KOLDRENNU-521586 format. One record per residue: residue in three letters; x, y, z of N, C-alpha, C, O in turn. Coordinates in steps of 0.2 Angstrom, whole numbers, padded with zeros to 4 digits, always signed. Layout:
<rs>
alaXYZXYZXYZXYZ ...
</rs>
This chain:
<rs>
unk-0113-0337+0126-0107-0337+0129-0107-0340+0136-0112-0338+0140 unk-0102-0344+0138-0102-0347+0144-0100-0342+0150-0098-0337+0148 unk-0102-0343+0156-0101-0339+0161-0093-0338+0162-0091-0332+0163 unk-0089-0343+0161-0082-0343+0161-0079-0338+0156-0075-0334+0157 unk-0082-0339+0150-0079-0335+0144-0081-0328+0145-0078-0323+0144 unk-0087-0327+0148-0090-0320+0149-0086-0316+0154-0084-0311+0154 unk-0084-0320+0159-0080-0317+0165-0073-0316+0162-0070-0310+0164 unk-0070-0320+0158-0063-0319+0155-0064-0312+0150-0059-0308+0151 unk-0069-0312+0146-0070-0306+0142-0070-0299+0146-0067-0294+0144 unk-0074-0300+0152-0075-0294+0156-0068-0292+0159-0066-0286+0160 unk-0064-0297+0161-0058-0296+0164-0053-0292+0159-0049-0288+0161 unk-0053-0295+0153-0049-0292+0148-0051-0285+0146-0047-0280+0145 unk-0058-0283+0146-0060-0277+0145-0058-0272+0151-0056-0266+0149 unk-0058-0274+0157-0056-0270+0162-0049-0269+0162-0046-0264+0165 unk-0045-0273+0159-0038-0272+0159-0036-0267+0153-0030-0265+0153 unk-0040-0266+0149-0038-0261+0143-0038-0254+0146-0041-0252+0151 unk-0033-0250+0143-0032-0243+0146-0039-0239+0145-0042-0240+0140 unk-0040-0235+0150-0046-0231+0149-0046-0226+0143-0040-0223+0142 unk-0051-0225+0140-0051-0220+0134-0051-0213+0137-0054-0211+0141 unk-0046-0209+0134-0045-0202+0137-0051-0198+0135-0053-0198+0129 unk-0053-0194+0140-0059-0190+0138-0056-0182+0139-0060-0178+0138 unk-0050-0182+0139-0047-0175+0139-0047-0172+0132-0044-0175+0128 unk-0050-0166+0131-0050-0163+0124-0043-0161+0122-0038-0161+0126 unk-0042-0160+0116-0036-0158+0113-0034-0151+0116-0039-0148+0118 unk-0028-0149+0116-0026-0143+0119-0029-0137+0115-0031-0132+0117 unk-0029-0138+0108-0032-0133+0104-0038-0136+0099-0036-0141+0096 unk-0044-0134+0100-0049-0136+0096-0051-0131+0091-0054-0126+0093 unk-0051-0133+0084-0053-0128+0079-0060-0130+0077-0061-0136+0074 unk-0064-0125+0077-0071-0126+0075-0072-0122+0069-0073-0116+0068 unk-0073-0126+0063-0074-0123+0057-0081-0121+0056-0086-0123+0060 unk-0083-0117+0050-0089-0115+0049-0090-0113+0042-0085-0112+0038 unk-0097-0113+0040-0099-0109+0034-0101-0102+0037-0106-0102+0040 unk-0098-0097+0035-0099-0091+0038-0106-0088+0039-0108-0086+0044 unk-0110-0089+0034-0117-0086+0034-0122-0092+0036-0128-0090+0035 unk-0120-0097+0039-0125-0102+0040-0126-0102+0048-0121-0104+0052 unk-0132-0101+0050-0133-0100+0057-0133-0107+0061-0131-0107+0067 unk-0134-0112+0057-0133-0119+0060-0126-0120+0062-0125-0124+0068 unk-0121-0118+0059-0114-0119+0060-0113-0116+0067-0109-0119+0071 unk-0115-0110+0068-0114-0106+0074-0117-0109+0080-0115-0109+0086 unk-0123-0112+0079-0127-0115+0085-0123-0121+0087-0122-0123+0093 unk-0120-0125+0082-0116-0131+0083-0109-0129+0087-0107-0132+0091 unk-0106-0123+0084-0100-0121+0088-0102-0119+0095-0098-0120+0099 unk-0107-0116+0096-0109-0114+0103-0110-0120+0107-0108-0119+0113 unk-0113-0125+0105-0114-0131+0109-0107-0134+0110-0106-0136+0116 unk-0102-0134+0106-0096-0137+0107-0092-0132+0112-0089-0135+0117 unk-0093-0126+0112-0090-0122+0117-0093-0123+0124-0089-0123+0129 unk-0099-0124+0125-0102-0125+0131-0099-0132+0134-0098-0132+0140 unk-0098-0137+0130-0096-0143+0132-0088-0143+0134-0086-0146+0138 unk-0085-0139+0130-0077-0138+0130-0075-0134+0136-0070-0136+0139 unk-0079-0129+0137-0077-0124+0142-0070-0121+0141-0066-0122+0146 unk-0068-0118+0136-0061-0116+0135-0059-0110+0139-0063-0107+0142 unk-0053-0110+0140-0050-0104+0143-0050-0098+0139-0050-0092+0141 unk-0049-0099+0132-0049-0093+0128-0052-0096+0121-0052-0101+0119 unk-0055-0091+0117-0058-0092+0111-0055-0087+0106-0055-0081+0107 unk-0051-0090+0101-0048-0086+0096-0053-0085+0090-0056-0090+0087 unk-0054-0079+0088-0059-0077+0082-0055-0075+0076-0051-0070+0076 unk-0057-0078+0071-0054-0076+0064-0056-0069+0063-0053-0065+0059 unk-0062-0067+0065-0066-0061+0063-0064-0054+0066-0065-0049+0063 unk-0060-0055+0072-0059-0049+0076-0051-0048+0076-0047-0053+0076 unk-0049-0042+0075-0042-0040+0076-0040-0040+0084-0045-0041+0088 unk-0034-0040+0085-0032-0041+0092-0035-0035+0096-0037-0035+0102 unk-0035-0029+0093-0038-0023+0096-0045-0023+0098-0048-0022+0103 unk-0049-0025+0093-0056-0026+0093-0058-0031+0099-0062-0030+0103 unk-0054-0037+0098-0056-0042+0103-0054-0040+0110-0058-0042+0115 unk-0049-0036+0111-0047-0034+0118-0052-0029+0121-0053-0030+0127 unk-0055-0025+0117-0061-0021+0119-0067-0025+0121-0070-0024+0126 unk-0068-0030+0117-0074-0034+0119-0072-0039+0125-0077-0040+0129 unk-0066-0041+0126-0064-0045+0132-0064-0041+0138-0066-0043+0143 unk-0062-0034+0138-0062-0030+0144-0069-0028+0146-0071-0027+0152 unk-0074-0028+0141-0081-0026+0143-0086-0029+0138-0086-0028+0132 unk-0089-0035+0140-0093-0039+0136-0099-0035+0133-0102-0038+0128 unk-0101-0030+0136-0106-0026+0133-0104-0023+0127-0108-0020+0123 unk-0097-0023+0125-0095-0020+0119-0094-0025+0113-0091-0023+0108 unk-0096-0031+0114-0095-0036+0109-0098-0034+0103-0095-0035+0097 unk-0104-0032+0103-0108-0031+0097-0104-0025+0093-0104-0025+0087 unk-0102-0020+0097-0099-0014+0094-0092-0016+0091-0090-0014+0085 unk-0088-0021+0094-0082-0023+0091-0083-0027+0085-0079-0026+0080 unk-0089-0031+0085-0090-0034+0079-0092-0030+0073-0090-0031+0067 unk-0096-0025+0075-0097-0020+0069-0091-0016+0067-0091-0015+0061 unk-0087-0015+0071-0080-0011+0069-0076-0016+0065-0072-0013+0061 unk-0077-0022+0065-0073-0027+0061-0075-0027+0054-0071-0029+0050 unk-0081-0025+0053-0084-0025+0046-0087-0032+0044-0090-0033+0039 unk-0087-0036+0049-0090-0043+0048-0097-0043+0049-0100-0039+0053 unk-0101-0046+0045-0108-0046+0045-0111-0051+0049-0108-0056+0052 unk-0118-0051+0050-0122-0056+0053-0120-0057+0060-0120-0063+0063 unk-0120-0052+0064-0118-0053+0071-0124-0057+0075-0122-0061+0079 unk-0130-0056+0072-0136-0060+0076-0135-0068+0075-0136-0071+0080 unk-0132-0070+0070-0131-0078+0070-0124-0080+0073-0124-0086+0075 unk-0120-0075+0075-0114-0077+0079-0115-0076+0086-0111-0078+0090 unk-0121-0072+0088-0122-0071+0095-0122-0077+0100-0119-0077+0105 unk-0125-0083+0097-0125-0089+0102-0117-0091+0104-0116-0093+0109 unk-0113-0090+0099-0106-0091+0101-0103-0087+0107-0100-0090+0112 unk-0105-0081+0107-0103-0076+0113-0107-0078+0119-0104-0077+0124 unk-0113-0080+0118-0117-0082+0124-0114-0088+0127-0115-0089+0133 unk-0110-0092+0123-0108-0099+0126-0101-0098+0129-0098-0103+0131 unk-0098-0092+0129-0091-0091+0131-0089-0093+0138-0084-0095+0140 unk-0094-0091+0142-0093-0092+0149-0087-0087+0151-0088-0081+0150 unk-0082-0090+0155-0077-0085+0157-0071-0085+0152-0066-0082+0153 unk-0072-0088+0146-0066-0088+0141-0064-0081+0139-0068-0077+0138 unk-0058-0080+0138-0055-0074+0135-0057-0074+0128-0057-0079+0124 unk-0058-0068+0126-0059-0066+0118-0053-0064+0115-0050-0059+0117 unk-0050-0068+0110-0044-0066+0107-0045-0065+0100-0049-0069+0096 unk-0042-0060+0097-0043-0058+0090-0037-0060+0086-0031-0059+0088 unk-0038-0063+0080-0032-0065+0076-0033-0062+0069-0029-0064+0065 unk-0038-0058+0068-0038-0055+0061-0033-0050+0059-0031-0046+0063 unk-0030-0051+0053-0025-0046+0051-0028-0040+0049-0033-0040+0046 unk-0025-0034+0051-0028-0028+0048-0028-0028+0041-0023-0031+0037 unk-0032-0024+0038-0033-0024+0030-0027-0022+0027-0025-0025+0022 unk-0023-0017+0030-0017-0014+0027-0012-0020+0026-0008-0020+0022 unk-0011-0024+0032-0006-0029+0032-0008-0035+0026-0003-0037+0023 unk-0014-0036+0026-0016-0041+0020-0015-0038+0013-0012-0042+0009 unk-0016-0032+0012-0014-0029+0006-0007-0029+0005-0004-0030-0001 unk-0003-0028+0010+0005-0028+0009+0007-0035+0007+0013-0036+0004 unk+0004-0041+0009+0006-0047+0008+0007-0048+0000+0011-0052-0002 unk+0002-0045-0004+0003-0046-0011+0009-0043-0014+0012-0046-0018 unk+0011-0037-0011+0017-0034-0013+0024-0037-0010+0029-0037-0014 unk+0024-0039-0004+0030-0040+0000+0030-0048+0001+0036-0050+0003 unk+0025-0051+0001+0025-0059+0003+0023-0060+0010+0024-0055+0014 unk+0021-0066+0011+0019-0068+0018+0024-0068+0023+0023-0065+0029 unk+0030-0070+0021+0036-0071+0026+0038-0064+0029+0039-0063+0035 unk+0038-0059+0024+0040-0052+0026+0036-0049+0031+0038-0046+0036 unk+0029-0050+0030+0024-0047+0034+0023-0051+0041+0022-0048+0046 unk+0025-0057+0041+0024-0061+0047+0029-0060+0052+0027-0060+0058 unk+0035-0059+0050+0040-0057+0055+0045-0063+0056+0045-0067+0052 unk+0049-0062+0062+0054-0067+0063+0052-0074+0064+0056-0079+0063 unk+0046-0076+0065+0044-0082+0066+0041-0085+0059+0038-0091+0059 unk+0042-0082+0054+0040-0085+0047+0042-0092+0046+0038-0096+0044 unk+0049-0093+0047+0051-0100+0046+0048-0105+0050+0047-0111+0048 unk+0046-0103+0057+0043-0108+0061+0037-0111+0058+0035-0116+0059 unk+0033-0106+0055+0027-0108+0052+0027-0110+0044+0022-0111+0041 unk+0033-0110+0042+0034-0113+0035+0033-0107+0030+0033-0109+0024 unk+0032-0101+0032+0031-0096+0027+0037-0094+0023+0036-0090+0018 unk+0043-0096+0025+0049-0094+0021+0050-0099+0015+0055-0098+0011 unk+0046-0104+0015+0047-0109+0009+0041-0109+0004+0035-0108+0007 unk+0042-0110-0002+0037-0111-0007+0033-0117-0005+0036-0122-0003 unk+0026-0117-0007+0023-0123-0007+0025-0128-0012+0028-0127-0017 unk+0024-0135-0010+0025-0140-0016+0021-0138-0022+0015-0135-0021 unk+0023-0139-0028+0020-0137-0034+0013-0140-0034+0008-0136-0036 unk+0011-0146-0032+0005-0149-0033+0000-0145-0028-0006-0144-0030 unk+0002-0144-0022-0002-0140-0017-0003-0133-0020-0009-0131-0019 unk+0002-0130-0022+0001-0123-0025-0004-0123-0030-0009-0119-0030 unk-0004-0128-0035-0009-0128-0040-0016-0129-0038-0020-0126-0040 unk-0016-0134-0033-0023-0135-0030-0026-0129-0027-0032-0128-0028 unk-0022-0126-0023-0024-0120-0020-0026-0114-0024-0031-0110-0023 unk-0022-0113-0030-0024-0108-0035-0031-0110-0038-0035-0105-0038 unk-0032-0116-0039-0039-0118-0042-0044-0117-0037-0050-0115-0039 unk-0043-0119-0031-0048-0117-0026-0050-0110-0025-0056-0108-0025 unk-0045-0106-0025-0046-0098-0025-0050-0096-0031-0054-0092-0031 unk-0048-0099-0037-0051-0097-0043-0058-0099-0043-0063-0095-0045 unk-0060-0105-0040-0067-0107-0040-0071-0102-0034-0076-0100-0035 unk-0067-0101-0029-0070-0097-0024-0072-0090-0026-0077-0087-0023 unk-0068-0087-0031-0070-0081-0033-0073-0081-0040-0073-0077-0044 unk-0077-0087-0040-0082-0088-0046-0079-0087-0053-0083-0086-0058 unk-0073-0089-0053-0069-0089-0060-0070-0082-0063-0070-0081-0069 unk-0071-0077-0059-0072-0070-0062-0066-0066-0062-0066-0060-0064 unk-0060-0068-0059-0054-0065-0059-0049-0069-0062-0049-0075-0062 unk-0043-0066-0065-0038-0070-0069-0035-0075-0064-0034-0073-0058 unk-0033-0081-0066-0029-0085-0062-0023-0082-0060-0020-0084-0055 unk-0020-0078-0064-0013-0075-0062-0013-0072-0056-0008-0072-0052 unk-0019-0069-0053-0019-0066-0047-0020-0070-0041-0020-0068-0035 unk-0022-0077-0043-0024-0081-0037-0018-0083-0033-0019-0085-0027 unk-0012-0083-0036-0006-0084-0032-0005-0079-0026-0003-0081-0020 unk-0007-0073-0027-0008-0068-0021-0013-0070-0016-0012-0069-0010 unk-0018-0073-0018-0024-0075-0014-0021-0081-0010-0023-0081-0004 unk-0017-0085-0013-0015-0091-0009-0010-0088-0004-0010-0091+0002 unk-0006-0084-0005-0001-0081-0001-0005-0078+0005-0002-0078+0011 unk-0010-0074+0004-0014-0071+0009-0017-0077+0014-0017-0076+0020 unk-0019-0082+0011-0022-0088+0014-0017-0091+0019-0018-0092+0025 unk-0011-0092+0017-0006-0094+0021-0004-0090+0026-0003-0092+0032 unk-0004-0083+0025-0002-0078+0030-0008-0078+0036-0006-0078+0042 unk-0014-0079+0033-0019-0079+0038-0019-0085+0042-0020-0085+0049 unk-0018-0091+0039-0018-0097+0043-0012-0097+0048-0013-0099+0054 unk-0007-0094+0046-0001-0094+0051-0003-0089+0057-0001-0090+0062 unk-0006-0084+0055-0008-0079+0060-0013-0082+0065-0012-0081+0071 unk-0018-0086+0063-0022-0089+0067-0019-0094+0072-0020-0095+0078 unk-0014-0098+0069-0011-0103+0072-0007-0100+0078-0006-0102+0083 unk-0003-0094+0076+0001-0091+0081-0003-0088+0087-0001-0089+0093 unk-0009-0086+0085-0013-0083+0090-0016-0088+0095-0016-0087+0101 unk-0017-0094+0092-0020-0100+0096-0014-0102+0101-0016-0104+0107 unk-0008-0103+0098-0003-0105+0102-0001-0100+0108+0001-0102+0114 unk-0002-0094+0106+0000-0088+0111-0006-0089+0117-0004-0088+0123 unk-0012-0090+0115-0017-0091+0120-0016-0097+0124-0018-0096+0130 unk-0014-0102+0121-0013-0108+0125-0007-0107+0130-0008-0109+0136 unk-0002-0104+0128+0003-0102+0133+0001-0097+0138+0003-0098+0144 unk-0003-0093+0137-0005-0088+0142-0011-0090+0146-0011-0089+0152 unk-0015-0094+0144-0021-0096+0148-0022-0104+0149-0026-0106+0153 unk-0018-0108+0146-0018-0115+0147-0024-0118+0143-0028-0114+0139 unk-0024-0125+0142-0029-0128+0138-0036-0129+0142-0036-0128+0148 unk-0041-0130+0138-0041-0130+0130-0042-0123+0128-0046-0119+0131 unk-0040-0122+0122-0041-0116+0118-0045-0118+0112-0044-0123+0109 unk-0050-0114+0110-0055-0115+0104-0053-0109+0099-0051-0104+0101 unk-0054-0111+0093-0053-0106+0087-0060-0107+0083-0062-0112+0081 unk-0062-0101+0082-0068-0100+0078-0066-0097+0071-0063-0092+0070 unk-0067-0101+0066-0064-0099+0059-0068-0103+0053-0072-0107+0055 unk-0067-0101+0047-0070-0104+0042-0067-0111+0040-0061-0113+0043 unk-0071-0115+0037-0069-0122+0036-0062-0122+0032-0058-0127+0033 unk-0061-0118+0028-0055-0118+0024-0049-0117+0028-0043-0120+0027 unk-0049-0114+0034-0044-0113+0038-0043-0119+0043-0038-0120+0046 unk-0049-0122+0044-0049-0128+0049-0046-0134+0046-0045-0139+0050 unk-0045-0135+0040-0043-0141+0037-0037-0144+0039-0032-0139+0040 unk-0036-0150+0040-0030-0153+0043-0024-0154+0039-0018-0154+0042 unk-0025-0153+0032-0019-0154+0028-0015-0148+0027-0009-0149+0027 unk-0018-0142+0027-0013-0136+0026-0016-0130+0030-0014-0125+0029 unk-0021-0131+0034-0024-0126+0038-0021-0125+0044-0015-0127+0045 unk-0025-0122+0049-0022-0120+0056-0019-0126+0059-0013-0126+0062 unk-0022-0132+0059-0020-0138+0063-0013-0140+0060-0008-0142+0064 unk-0012-0140+0053-0006-0142+0050+0000-0137+0052+0006-0139+0054 unk-0002-0130+0053+0004-0126+0055+0005-0126+0062+0011-0125+0064 unk+0000-0128+0066+0002-0129+0073+0006-0135+0074+0011-0135+0078 unk+0005-0140+0070+0009-0146+0070+0016-0145+0068+0021-0148+0071 unk+0017-0140+0064+0024-0138+0061+0027-0134+0066+0033-0135+0068 unk+0024-0129+0069+0027-0124+0074+0028-0127+0081+0033-0125+0084 unk+0023-0131+0083+0023-0134+0090+0021-0141+0090+0015-0142+0092 unk+0025-0146+0087+0022-0153+0086+0020-0156+0093+0017-0161+0093 unk+0022-0153+0099+0020-0156+0105+0013-0155+0107+0010-0158+0111 unk+0010-0150+0103+0003-0147+0105-0002-0151+0101-0001-0153+0095 unk-0007-0154+0105-0013-0158+0102-0018-0153+0099-0020-0148+0102 unk-0021-0155+0093-0026-0151+0090-0032-0156+0088-0031-0162+0087 unk-0038-0153+0087-0043-0157+0085-0048-0152+0081-0050-0147+0083 unk-0049-0154+0075-0052-0149+0070-0059-0152+0068-0060-0158+0066 unk-0064-0148+0069-0071-0150+0067-0074-0146+0061-0074-0140+0062 unk-0075-0149+0056-0078-0145+0050-0086-0146+0050-0088-0151+0050 unk-0089-0140+0051-0097-0140+0050-0098-0138+0043-0097-0133+0041 unk-0100-0143+0039-0101-0143+0032-0108-0144+0030-0112-0147+0033 unk-0110-0141+0024-0117-0142+0021-0118-0148+0017-0123-0149+0015 unk-0112-0151+0015-0113-0157+0010-0107-0161+0011-0102-0159+0014 unk-0107-0167+0009-0101-0172+0010-0095-0168+0006-0096-0165+0001 unk-0089-0169+0009-0084-0166+0006-0077-0170+0007-0077-0174+0012 unk-0073-0169+0003-0066-0173+0003-0061-0169+0007-0056-0171+0009 unk-0063-0163+0009-0059-0159+0013-0057-0162+0020-0062-0164+0023 unk-0051-0163+0022-0050-0167+0028-0050-0163+0035-0048-0157+0035 unk-0054-0166+0039-0055-0163+0046-0054-0169+0051-0054-0175+0048 unk-0053-0168+0057-0053-0174+0062-0060-0176+0063-0061-0182+0064 unk-0065-0172+0062-0072-0173+0062-0076-0169+0057-0074-0163+0056 unk-0080-0172+0053-0084-0169+0049-0092-0169+0051-0094-0175+0051 unk-0095-0164+0052-0102-0164+0054-0106-0160+0049-0105-0155+0047 unk-0112-0164+0046-0116-0161+0042-0121-0156+0045-0124-0158+0050 unk-0122-0150+0042-0127-0146+0045-0132-0144+0039-0130-0145+0033 unk-0138-0142+0041-0143-0140+0035-0140-0134+0031-0137-0129+0034 unk-0141-0134+0025-0138-0128+0021-0142-0122+0022-0148-0122+0023 unk-0139-0117+0022-0142-0110+0023-0145-0108+0016-0143-0110+0011 unk-0151-0104+0017-0154-0101+0011-0150-0095+0009-0149-0090+0013 unk-0148-0095+0003-0144-0089+0001-0144-0088-0007-0146-0093-0010 unk-0144-0082-0009-0143-0081-0016-0136-0083-0019-0132-0084-0015 unk-0136-0084-0025-0129-0086-0028-0124-0081-0027-0125-0075-0030 unk-0119-0082-0023-0114-0077-0021-0110-0074-0028-0107-0069-0028 unk-0110-0078-0033-0107-0076-0039-0110-0071-0043-0108-0068-0048 unk-0117-0070-0042-0121-0065-0045-0118-0058-0045-0118-0054-0050 unk-0115-0057-0039-0112-0050-0038-0105-0049-0042-0103-0044-0043 unk-0102-0055-0044-0095-0055-0047-0095-0056-0054-0091-0053-0058 unk-0100-0059-0057-0100-0061-0064-0104-0056-0068-0110-0055-0066 unk-0101-0053-0072-0105-0048-0076-0110-0052-0081-0108-0057-0084 unk-0115-0049-0081-0121-0052-0085-0121-0049-0092-0125-0050-0097 
</rs>
């Protein structure tokens, strides 16, 4: 390339708008729950992001408030939640810095009521804002029923999977609402620690945030063990965890 053309190319490049390095207002970090590599990756993201608050799928608001008020109580709050494997989640808490700890887990009794009363009734006045007052499109409902059927090792009747889908919608909306509340209270960026199923951009937390608050920017990263068609803004492969077949405990021999 001639010096003249090189100079022209350089001037053109300098005239281009700078690439924004500002993170999304809400960053959703998916995971495979029992995979320690996922949590190390999430911890690295938190260190780089330095969020104002981190929303946890695993902790209720009460459990998180205790941990947030006294960081020495994090392990105890985790144990109270009934969630396992605190040791592999510990790097996430080590990476929090000054971020507030926010819990978004629905109490067990609320989840059980979703089966009887529906997601909208349990969610409250903002149900319509998150689309819980409307049925899913038939194709999406069918796809989600099949996903739940497979996730439960095909060991439960398909007829009950509709309730599982309702619970998933309720939980997605609950996590999205908590993330938006944290954003309003503490400012951006806010991070969300959750399973990959909740992080998907087509119908998970990002989609519900887009519906409820379209002005809010999100970015979802799925940390997955194999190539997947599940949509995320970013998909990152992690080494698979060693585990027994989880279906062994559900399928009668």
